[in-house]
C-alpha positions in Angstrom: -21.6 54.8 77.2 -20.6 55.0 73.5 -21.6 58.1 71.6 -24.1 56.7 69.1 -24.4 60.0 67.3 -21.0 59.4 65.6 -21.5 57.9 62.2 -17.9 58.8 61.2 -14.6 58.9 63.0 -12.4 61.0 60.7 -13.7 64.2 59.0 -11.3 65.9 56.5 -11.8 69.3 54.9 -10.3 71.0 51.9 -9.4 74.6 52.7 -9.8 77.2 49.9 -13.5 77.4 48.9 -14.5 75.1 51.6 -13.5 76.5 55.0 -12.1 79.7 53.5 -14.4 82.0 51.5 -13.4 84.8 49.0 -10.9 82.7 47.2 -11.0 79.6 44.9 -7.2 79.0 45.2 -5.0 81.2 47.4 -2.2 80.8 44.9 -4.4 82.5 42.3 -5.4 85.2 44.7 -1.8 86.0 45.5 -0.8 85.9 41.8 -3.6 88.4 41.0 -2.6 90.6 43.9 1.1 90.8 42.7 0.4 90.9 39.0 2.5 87.8 38.3 3.4 86.9 34.7 0.3 85.1 33.4 2.1 83.4 30.6 4.7 81.9 32.9 1.9 80.9 35.4 0.0 79.1 32.7 3.2 77.4 31.4 4.2 76.1 34.8 0.7 74.8 35.4 0.7 72.9 32.1 4.2 71.5 32.9 2.8 70.1 36.1 -0.4 68.7 34.5 1.7 67.0 31.8 4.1 65.6 34.5 7.1 67.5 33.2 7.8 69.0 36.7 7.0 67.9 40.2 4.5 69.6 42.5 7.4 71.0 44.5 9.0 72.4 41.4 5.7 74.0 40.4 5.4 75.6 43.8 9.0 76.9 43.7 8.4 78.4 40.2 5.4 80.3 41.6 7.4 81.5 44.5 10.0 82.9 42.1 7.2 84.8 40.3 6.2 86.4 43.6 9.8 87.3 44.4 10.1 88.9 41.0 7.0 91.0 41.8 8.7 92.1 45.1 6.5 90.1 47.5 7.4 90.3 51.2 5.7 88.7 54.2 3.8 91.9 55.0 2.6 92.3 51.4 1.6 88.7 51.2 -0.4 88.9 54.4 -2.0 92.1 53.2 -3.1 90.2 50.0 -5.1 87.8 52.3 -7.0 90.6 54.0 -10.3 89.9 52.1 -10.3 86.2 53.0 -13.1 85.2 55.3 -14.3 82.0 57.0 -17.0 80.3 54.9 -20.5 81.1 56.3 -21.3 78.6 59.0 -17.7 77.4 59.3 -17.0 78.5 62.8 -20.3 77.1 64.1 -19.6 73.8 62.3 -16.1 73.5 63.7 -17.3 74.3 67.2 -19.9 71.6 66.9 -17.4 69.1 65.7 -15.0 70.1 68.4 -17.7 69.5 71.0 -18.4 66.1 69.5 -14.7 65.3 69.5 -14.4 66.1 73.2 -17.5 64.0 74.0 -16.2 61.1 72.0 -12.9 61.3 73.9 -14.7 61.3 77.2 -16.6 58.2 76.1 -13.4 56.4 75.1 -14.2 56.8 71.4 -12.3 58.5 68.5 -13.2 61.5 66.4 -10.4 63.2 64.4 -10.6 66.4 62.3 -8.1 67.2 59.6 -7.3 69.6 56.7 -5.9 68.1 53.5 -5.3 71.0 51.1 -2.9 72.5 48.6 -3.5 75.9 50.2 -0.9 78.0 52.1 -0.4 78.4 55.8 -0.8 82.2 55.6 -4.4 81.7 54.4 -5.3 79.4 57.2 -3.6 81.6 59.8 -5.5 84.6 58.5 -9.0 83.2 58.9 -8.5 80.8 61.8 -5.4 81.6 63.8 -6.4 79.1 66.5 -6.8 76.3 63.9 -4.8 73.9 66.1 -7.7 74.0 68.7 -9.8 72.2 66.1 -7.7 70.1 63.8 -5.6 67.0 64.7 -3.8 67.0 61.3 -3.1 69.8 58.9 -1.7 69.0 55.5 -0.9 72.2 53.6 2.0 74.2 52.1 4.1 76.4 54.4 5.8 79.5 53.2 9.2 80.3 54.8 10.3 83.8 55.5 13.7 84.9 56.8 16.1 87.9 56.7 16.9 90.4 59.4 13.3 91.5 59.5 11.7 88.2 58.7 10.2 89.7 55.5 12.1 87.8 52.8 10.2 85.0 51.0 12.9 82.4 51.4 11.1 79.2 50.3 8.3 76.7 50.9 7.8 73.4 52.6 5.5 72.0 50.0 2.9 69.4 50.8 3.2 65.9 49.4 -0.5 65.6 49.5 -2.3 67.6 46.8 -4.3 66.5 43.7 -4.2 62.6 43.5 -2.1 62.5 46.6 -4.8 63.9 48.8 -6.1 60.3 48.9 -2.7 59.2 50.4 -3.1 61.7 53.2 -6.5 60.4 54.1 -5.2 56.8 54.1 -2.2 57.8 56.2 -4.4 59.4 58.9 -6.9 56.5 58.8 -4.2 53.8 59.0 -2.5 55.6 61.9 -5.8 56.0 63.9 -7.1 52.6 62.9 -10.2 54.1 61.2 -11.8 52.2 58.3 -12.1 54.3 55.1 -15.8 53.7 55.3 -15.9 55.8 58.5 -14.0 58.7 56.9 -15.6 61.9 55.4 -14.0 64.3 52.9 -15.5 67.7 52.2 -14.2 69.6 49.1 -15.0 71.8 46.2 -12.7 71.3 43.2 -10.9 69.0 40.7 -8.0 68.3 43.1 -10.5 66.8 45.5 -11.7 64.1 43.2 -9.3 61.3 44.1 -9.7 61.6 47.8 -13.5 61.9 47.4 -13.4 58.5 45.6 -12.0 56.7 48.6 -13.8 58.4 51.5 -16.7 56.6 53.0 -18.7 59.8 52.6 -17.7 62.5 50.1 -19.4 65.9 50.1 -19.1 68.4 47.3 -19.6 71.7 49.0 -19.7 75.1 47.1 -18.6 72.9 44.2 -16.7 74.3 41.1 -16.0 70.9 39.6 -18.5 69.1 37.5 -16.6 65.8 37.9 -16.5 66.1 41.7 -20.2 66.8 41.8 -20.8 63.6 39.7 -18.8 61.3 42.0 -19.6 62.8 45.4 -22.1 61.1 47.6 -23.6 64.5 48.6 -23.7 67.8 46.8 -24.5 70.9 48.8 -25.3 74.0 46.9 -26.2 76.3 49.8 -23.2 78.3 50.8 -23.4 77.5 54.5 -21.0 74.9 55.9 -23.5 73.9 58.6 -25.3 72.0 55.9 -22.8 69.2 56.2 -23.6 68.4 59.8 -26.8 66.5 59.1 -25.0 64.1 56.9 -22.1 63.4 59.3 -23.7 63.4 62.7 
């Protein structure tokens, strides 16, 4: 029989500040850890906002600042030591995984995804088995090489951050034949605004953006990700 507990078929999460605690943006956390040139950081961010450079160019500029600071794979992983799963995140993901398995057994569809401008090393730090939960993961991936695999060689930058997060949601929904009205997005910051505007249900969790809080359907102030479940189940 159909699972009537499913209000929504696609549930998408931001990462930093939503699933991951102890950081607002992992990029900022890494810059602070390596003491990157603040003037250059601000300059590159302004260039991107003013559309003078692409997102990929911005990402590569930031990588160059980390290289200048002597960043290696080990030192970058060490800089993520303080990252933690958001309170209630594991319980929430386990519940959604359980529902996904029940939906599949019933012949229904429930998909989980991450759409974020975060970095793979942050996700791998807090949730190394993330593939057990998520069907799609849209994030940036750092590339390391060299004889010892320590050299920061480059980045596979996501095409889906800021206004393009909405494109990622549409891409998954179209592929899975899920109406946008049956899609959920949970996020916390300005780069989640565009995707929140098109999701059938948008939840501002642990929110740092006044604008996101204004346009979101639900605002959750309690720092416990389990609070989202009553709205999506």
